[in-house]
N, C-alpha and C positions, 0 to 999 in steps of 0.2 A: 504494500500499499504506499503510495507516494505522498498522499496528503491525509488530512484528518479523516477519522472514521465518520460514518453517517451521524449527524447531529452533534458532532464534537468540535466543530471549528470554533476558534476563539472569538468570532465576530458577535456571537450571541452570549449566552451565559455559559457556554461550553457543554450544554446538554439540552439540545433542542429535541422535540419529539418527532417521531415518524407518525404522520396522521394517516389512519386507515379508515375507510368507509366501506361498509358492505351493502351492496345494493343501494337502496334509497335511504338506508339507516343514518343515524347520527354519527358524525366523524369521532373516531377514538384516538386520543393522543397516547401513543405507546412510546415508552422509553426503553429501548433495549438495553440490557446489561452488557458491559464490556469487560475485558480483563483488568482494567484500571478504572477507579472512580473519577468523576468529573473533577477538575477541568481537563484531565489528561486527554490529548487529542487522538491517541491510539495511532500513531503514524508508522504502524507496522502491520503485516498480515495477521488478522485475528478474526475470530468468529464472534458474533454477538449472540445474545439469547434469541430463541425463536419466539414467534407469536402463534399461539393456538386459538383460532377463533371458535366460537360455538355457534352452531353445532360443527362438529369435526366431519370429515369426509367418511362416508360409509365404507368400512373396511372390506365389504364384500364386493366392491366394484373397483375397477381399474380407472384411472383418471388421466386426463391430458391437460397441462397448463400452457397458456399462451399469454403474450403481453401485447397490450396496445399502448404506445407511447403517446402521451397527451402533451407533455412539456418536458422535453430533454434538451439540455443545452448542446449546441454545436461542439463536437469534439468529445462529448461524454456518451455513455451508452448504458442501457439496462438490458440484462439478459438472464434467462433461466438457466442456471447451472446444474439443477437437478430436478428431473420430473418426479411427480409423486408415483410411487409403486408400492406394491405390497411389501417388497423387500426393505424399503426405507421407512415403513410405517406411514405412507401417504404424506411424506414431507417434501414440499417444494422449496428450493432455495433460489433466491433472486439476487443477482449481483447488481449493485448500483456503482458504476465506474465514473467517477468525476475527476479524471485525470486531466481534463482540459485546463489550461492556464486561466488566470483571472479570479481565483478565489472560489468560494463555495457558491452553489446554486441549489434552488429547489427543483426537484424532479416530480412529475406526476405521471403515474401509469395506471392502467387498468389490468389486473391480473384476472384472467378467465380461467376457471377450473370446470372442465366438462366431463361428464360420465362417458367412459369409452365402452365398457361391457361388464357384466357381472362375471364374477369369478366363481366357477362351479365349486360347490363344496365337495370334499372327498366322498361323503356318503351319496351324494347325487351321481357322482361319476360311477360309484360302485353299482348303484341301482340301475343306471343305464346300461352298463356293461353286463350285469346280471340279467337284465331283460333280453339283451341281444343274445346271450348264451342260451337262455330258456327258449327263445324264439327259434334260434338255430337248431337246437335239439329237437323241438317240436317238428320243425320242418323236415328235419332228417328222418324222424320216425314215420311222418306221412309218407315219404318216398318209399320207405321199406315195405309198406303194405301191399 
């Protein structure tokens, strides 16, 4: 990380919120936790705490996340670095890269998370496989008559 972490630039109080809005809901000011307390700018590669909205994603579905950039300064970018999957407990990671010169800037994006498909439960798979085996055996017996 070349510059201050999200919300940690010295221009403000050194601990500005990340503002999250879900649908048409009321904006939520979220203050991520960083490895050092404010006013440290965290000018090295580090992970902040995550935000878990309620309700969380249904664990029986696979998901796909996409971004719409609303206000991203020239030279900066926002990207999804991890898609939500069953293997990562449906965790999406979004990177806000503000390496453009001229100090901090506000970024606005829309994060869309869409259902991809339900994940079959192991018992459902066994039921389908068992049905196929029974059907196949029945069909075989019919031919033998």
